[in-house]
MARNU-412579 format. One record per residue: residue in three letters; z, x, y of N, C-alpha, C in turn. Coordinates in steps of 0.02 Angstrom, whole numbers, plus 50000, padded with zeros to 5 digits. Example, Ala and Ser with C-alpha at 12.3 -4.5 7.8 and 13.67 -1.06 7.14 Angstrom:
2
ala503905066049716503905061549775503905066049835ser503545064249888503575068449947503945064550002
//
This chain:
322
met454914917350589455554916650625456044912650583ser455784907250557456214902950516456424906550452ser455944910450424456124914050363456654919350376thr456624922550434457134927650452457814924450459thr457824918650491458464915050500458754912950434ala458314910750389458544908650323458824914450284ser458504920250291458744926250255459424928350281ala459514928150346460164929950375460704925250353ala460534918950350461034913950328461214915050256thr460684916850217460814918050145461234924250136ala461124929550177461504935750171462224934750193gly462334930550243463014929450268463414924750226ala463094921150182463454916250141463974919450095pro463814924950060464324928050017464934930450057gln464824933150118465394935650158465854929850177thr465534924250197465934918350215466334915950156ala466014915850098466364913550037466924918350018gly466814925050026467334930050010467924929350057thr467774928150122468324927350170468734921250154ala468394915950137468754909750120469184910750058ala468904914550009469294915849948469904920049962ala469814925050010470374929350025470934925450060lys470754920350099471254916450134471504910550094lys471294910050033471514904449990472254904949976pro472654899849987473384900149976473554901649903leu474134904849894474354906449826474544900249788ser474474900649723474694895149680475454894749680pro475754889149659476484888749656476794894249612gln476444895949557476714901249514476704908049550gly476154909349587476114915649623476634916249679ala476734910649715477234910649768477934911749739lys478064908449683478724909249651478824916449628arg478304919449600478344926449577478464931149636arg478134929749692478234934049751478944933449777arg479234927449778479924926549800480414930249753gln480274929849688480704933349641480684940849651leu480084943549664480014950749676480394952749740ala480354948549791480714949949853481464949849842gln481704945049802482414944649788482654950749750trp482274952749699482464958749660482424964949703gly481964965049752481934970749796482564971649838phe482854966049858483484966449896484074968149851ile484064965649789484634966649744484614973549711ala484024976349702483954982549664484404988249689pro484444989649755484884995149776485614994249755ala485874988149761486564986849740486644987649665val486154985149627486194985749554486174993049532ile485734996949563485695004149546486345007649564phe486625006149622487255009249643487815007449594met487865001049575488394998949529488305002249461ala487675002749438487555005749373487735013149371leu487575016649425487705023849427488435025549437phe488765022049483489435024049504489985019849472phe489825014449439490325010349405490155009449331gly489535007749318489345006449248489375012749205tyr489075018149228489075024349188489775027049175pro490215027749227490885030049212491265025649164leu491165019049170491515014449125491285015449052val490635015749042490375016748975490585023648948arg490575028648991490765035448970491505035648950asn491925031948986492635031848970492755028248904ile492385022948891492455019448827492245023948769val491685027448778491455031948725491955037548714met492235040248767492715045748761493335043748722ser493525037348727494125035048692494035035148616phe493425035848592493285036248520493075043248500gln493205048148543493015055048528493615059648529asp493545065148493494045070448495493865075048553tyr494055072848612493855076248674494425080748697ser494315087248696494835092148713494555097248762pro494975101748788494715106948833494155111148802thr494165111948736493635115748702492955112448712thr492955105848720492325102248728491945104548789phe492305106648841491965108848902491565115348891phe491755119148841491405125448827490885124548771thr491055120648720490595119748663490135113848672gly490345108948712489945102848719490005098248661glu490445099648613490525095548554491145091248560ala491065084748551491625080048552491515075148495pro491695076948434491555072748376491925066048380phe491605061048353491925054448351492485054548299asn493045051648317493605051248270493825044048258gly493365039348268493515032448254494045029648302thr494535026348273495065023248314495705027448313asp495635033848299496245038048297496595038348364asn496215039048418496525039248484496905032748500trp496595027148483496915020748496497555019848455ser497515021548391498115020848349498675025548371asn498495031548393499005036248417499355033648480val498955030748524499255028148586499705022148572phe499465017548531499865011448517500485012948476ser500455018148435501045019848394501565023948433asp501365026348492501825030248533502295025448570gly502945026448561503435022048594503395022348669leu503135027748697503085028348770502585023548799phe502075021648760501575016948786501885010148799gly502265007548752502595001148763503065001248822lys503435006848828503895007548885503515007848951ala502965011548952502565011949013502245005249031leu502035001548981501734994948994502244990249024trp502844990048996503364985749023503554987749094gln503614994249106503794996549173503234995349223thr502614995449200502054993749244502094986449265ile502274982149218502354975049235502914974049285leu503494977149273504054976549320503874979249389phe503554985049389503364988249452502874983849491thr502374981049456501864976949490502164970449516val502524966949473502814960549494503324961449550gly503774966349542504274967549594503964969449660ser503444973649658503114975749720502764969849754leu502394965849715502024960349744502484955149774val503024953449739503484948449765503814950949829gly504054957149830504374959749890503894960449948gln503304963149936502814963949990502604957250019phe502474952349975502234945949999502764942150038cys503374941750011503904937950044504074940850113ile504174947450116504344950550180503744950350227gly503144951650201502544951350243502434944450272leu502544939150231502464932350256502984930650309ala503614932850297504144931650346503984935050413leu503744941150411503564944650472502954941450506ala502474939150466501884935950496502084929550533val502534925650503502764919550536503164921350599phe503564926650594503964928750651503524930850710phe502994934450697502574936950751502084931750778thr502064925850748501654920550778501974917850842arg502614919250852502954917150913502824922350968arg502774919951028502654924351085503314926851113phe503374933451119503964936451149503774943351173pro504174946351218503994952951245503944958251189leu503474962851198503354968451152503104966151083asn502844960151079502594957651015502044962250987gly501554963851029500994968051006501214975050988ile501684977851026501914984651012502274984950945leu502704980050932503084979850869502614978950810arg502104974750818501624973850763501244980250750ser501094983950802500754990350792501194995450756leu501834995550773502295000250741502384998650667ile502384992250650502474990350580501884992650537leu501314993950569500724996250531500785003550509leu501245007250537501295014450522501365016050448pro501795012550409501845014250338501185013550301trp500765008950323500125007750291499625013250308leu499705016350367499235021450390499405028450363val500025029650346500225036250321499985037050249pro499695042850231499485043950162500065042950113met499915040150055500445038250008500835044349982val500495049949974500845055949951501355058150003val501155057850067501615059750121502215054950121ser502085048550114502635043750111503105045150053gly502815046849995503235048349937503675054449949ile503405059649979503795065749992504355064350042val504205060450094504715058850144505275054750112trp505095049750074505605045550042505985049349989arg505675054249959506045058349911506615062049945arg506495064450006507035067750044507555062750067ile507325056750085507805051550107508255049450050phe507985049049989508365046749931508765052349899asp508725058449922509075064049891509825062449887gln510105063549828510795061649817511285065649859asp511155071949871511625076349906511485076949981thr510845077549999510685078750070510265073250101gly510175067750065509745062450091510075058550147val509645056050193509895052250251510195045650228leu509915042650177510155036050155510875036350131asn511035041050087511725041750063512205043650119ser511965047750165512395049550222512555043450264phe512065039250275512175033150314512645028350278leu512535027550212512985023150174513695025650175gly513785032150170514465034950174514775033850242thr514375034050295514635033050362514915026050372ile514585021050342514805014150352515295011850297gly515545016650257516055015050208515815012950140leu515165013550126514895011850061514815018150019pro514745017549953514655023449911514075027749935gly514205034049949513695038449976513445043649928asp513505042249863513265047049813512825043749761thr512455038749781512025035049734511435039349712pro511345040149646510775044149622510135040049621trp509825039249678509255034749684508675036649639leu508515043049635507925045249597508105049049534thr508735050249522508935054149464509295050049411ser509375043649424509685039149376509155034949341thr509205034349276508705030449239508735023049256ser509285020749282509355013649300509155012249372met509125017449415508975016549485508285019049506ala507995023449466507375026749487506805021749496leu506715017249448506165012449453506275007749512val506895005649523507045001349580506875004949645ser507045011349649506895015249710506145015649722val505765016849670505035017349678504755010549700ile505015005149673504774998549693504934997249767leu505524999249790505714998249859505245002149906val505065008249887504615012049929503925008849930asn503685006449873503025003249872503024996749911ile503584993149911503644987149953503584989150026trp503924994350046503904996750115503184998550135ile502815001450089502125003450104501664997350109gly501774992350067501324986650064501464981050112ile502044981050144502214975650191501694974950247pro501484980450280501004979650336500354976150315phe500084977950257499464974750234499554967250227asn500094965250193500224958150183500324954650250met500694957750296500834954650360500194953650400val499754958650402499144958250442498694952650416ile498584952450350498134947350322498424940350331leu499074939650316499384933050323499434930850396tyr499544935650441499574934050512498894931350535gly498354934450512497684931950529497574924950502gly497824923650440497754916950412498154911750451leu498744913650475499144908950513498814907050579gln498434911750608498084910250670497544904950661glu497304904050600496774899250587497034892350569val497694891550561497974884950546497954880750610pro497624874950610497574870850671498264868850697lys498374869850761499014867950790499114860450791glu498554856650789498614849450789498994846850728leu498924850350671499284848350611500044849150620his500244854650652500954855650665501224850350714glu500814848750764501034843750812501084836950779ala500614835350735500654828850701501264828550655ala501424834150621502014834250578502644833550619ala502664836650678503254836050721503334828850745leu502784825450761502824818450782503064813950726asp502914815850665503154811950608503874813450590gly504184818050626504894819550614505014824750561ala504504828550541504584833650489504964839650517ser505414842450478505774848350499505324854450497ala505564859950524505164866050525505014868450455trp505504868150410505394870250340504904865650305arg504974858950317504524854250285503814855150310thr503734856550375503074857850403502764864150372phe503174869350365502924875550336502714874550264arg503134870850227502994869950155502414865150142ser502354859950182501854854750169501204855650208val501234859450263500634860250305500384867450304thr500824872150321500604879150329500414882250263leu500844881750212500694885050148500054882550116pro499924875950112499284873650083498674876350121met498724876850188498174879450226498074886950215leu498624890350197498594897650186498394899450115lys498304894550072498194895950001497614900849988pro497024900050019496494904950007496674912050028val497024912650085497234919250108497754922250061ile498224918050038498734920449992498414923049928thr497904919449904497564921649843497244928449852val496914929549908496604935949922497124941549926val497674940249960498204945249967498484947249899leu498624942249857498924943749791498424947349745val497794945349747497294948649705497204955949726leu497114957149790497034964049814497674968149802gly498254964949811498874968449799498964970249726phe498764965749681498814967249609498354973049591met497734972849615497254978049597497474984949621ser497804985249679498014991749705498674994049677thr499094989449654499764991149630499764993149557val499384989649516499424990749444499204997849424lys498815001149466498555007749448498845013349491ile499385012049527499665017149572499875023249533leu499695029049559499855035449527500195040249575asp499895041349634500135046549679500845045349704leu501025039049717501695037649742502225039449690val502095037549627502585038949574502635046549562leu502065049949563502085057149553502475060649609ala502385058349670502725061549727503475060249725leu503675054349700504385052549701504765055249640thr504505053849580504885055249519504485059049466asp503825059349473503395062349422503495058949354gly503645052449356503735048649294504435048849265gly504855053049291505545053649266506025049249305pro506675050049293506975054249240506945050749172ala506835054749121506785052249052506275046649046asp505695047549080505135042749078505335035749102ser505845035249144506065028749167505615025749220thr505165029749249504685027249298503965028449275gln503885029449211503215030449184502835023849183thr502235023849212501805017949212501155019649176leu500725014749169500085016049136499665021049176gly499725020849242499355025649283499595032749272thr500255033649273500525040449262500425042649190leu500435037849143500315039649073499605042249063thr499135039149096498445041549093498395048649119tyr498725049949175498725056649204499065061649158gln499635059849129500005064449085499585066149024asn499275061148993498875062348933498265066748948ser497935065249004497295068649018497385075549048phe497835076349095497855082549134498485086749124val498965084249085499545088149068499505090248995gln499415085248951499345086748880498635088448860met498165087448905497455088948893497165084948834asp497435079048822497175074548771496765069248806phe496125070948820495715066548860495545060048824gly495525060248759495385054048721495945049048730ala496565051248725497135046748735497165044248807gly497015048748855496995046648924496465041348936ala495885041948903495355036948910495575030248881val495965030448827496205024248797496645020448847val497135023948877497575020648924497185018248985gly496695022249007496275020149063495885013749047asn495625013348986495265007248965495725001148964ile496355002248944496824996748943496964994349015leu497014998949061497104997049131496504992949156ile495904995249138495294991649158495294984649127leu495504984149064495514977649030496014972949064ile496594975449082497094971249116496814968649182ser496494973049220496194971049284495634965949274ala495244966849221494694962149207494964955349188val495484955149147495784948749127496054945149188phe496384948849232496654945849293496094943249337ala495554946949342494984944749384494664938449356val494574938149290494284932149259494734926149269phe495384927149261495864921649273495814919249345tyr495774923849391495724922049463495084918149476leu494524920249448493884916849459493894909849429arg494194909149370494224902549338494664897749378val495214900249403495654895949443495294893649506asn494954898249540494584896349600494024891549586arg493694892449529493144887949512493404880849498asn493974880349463494254873849449494494870349513glu494754874349560494984871349623494404868949665gly493824872149657493254870149698492924863749675lys493094861449614492774855349588493114849149616
//
């Protein structure tokens, strides 16, 4: 009997030892490795998505800018490398410098107009009055309409002979024959005005949300100290809105610097290339002249400008956080 019990105990000993070994906690290195694997498991889908839909097109566009890529390439599959010929051709073209300068004017003018009017409207709508919500909803309409549709409508409004704008100006005694879109000195201004009209709702909505987060106690304290409305806005409201303002300007820059459809709908880059921007130049090179290498060069320059702006924005925010 005793020998049987001893044998059973001896047979069960390895199982008990195996179970104990299986339940033995992981070493610090093993636990760290498991956490790293879990982290990479969560990050992997985003990394794969970015690599496929952002990384590959970017690399392909850079490679194309060093190739003789023409319509024939689609049939033969051959796009020989031509060094920096595409880059030198683009930089030596006088239209590139003109388009770059007009892109700067278009971007700066649009951002300043959209932000100033959007901020003024956001401050205005913080006050309670009848039909406040309805008016705010109506102001959103330009933002909801497709940009091509807006461009076509404004093209009819700006028409020198039959446009509503010139007819209205003539009715109130002002010159009613202004060539808004056919004059080399007025076309770019007209395009900027339309883009300001389109971007005002976005700026107003974001800034209005930021104003709602400013503590009312700060305004009350400023009023008790005898600060005027302008001083309160400048010393209290604007500093509190700084993060929101940064987001608005960054998003506005990214969407404005590459605008194509609005310019095509209004002027198609004319007259006499007076509204040509880097976005329209990329389109003209790639899909009108069928010089895909030159189009890739201008596209890379647009990407570089956006990247420089993004790095500058990140460095400024990092310095402010210290």
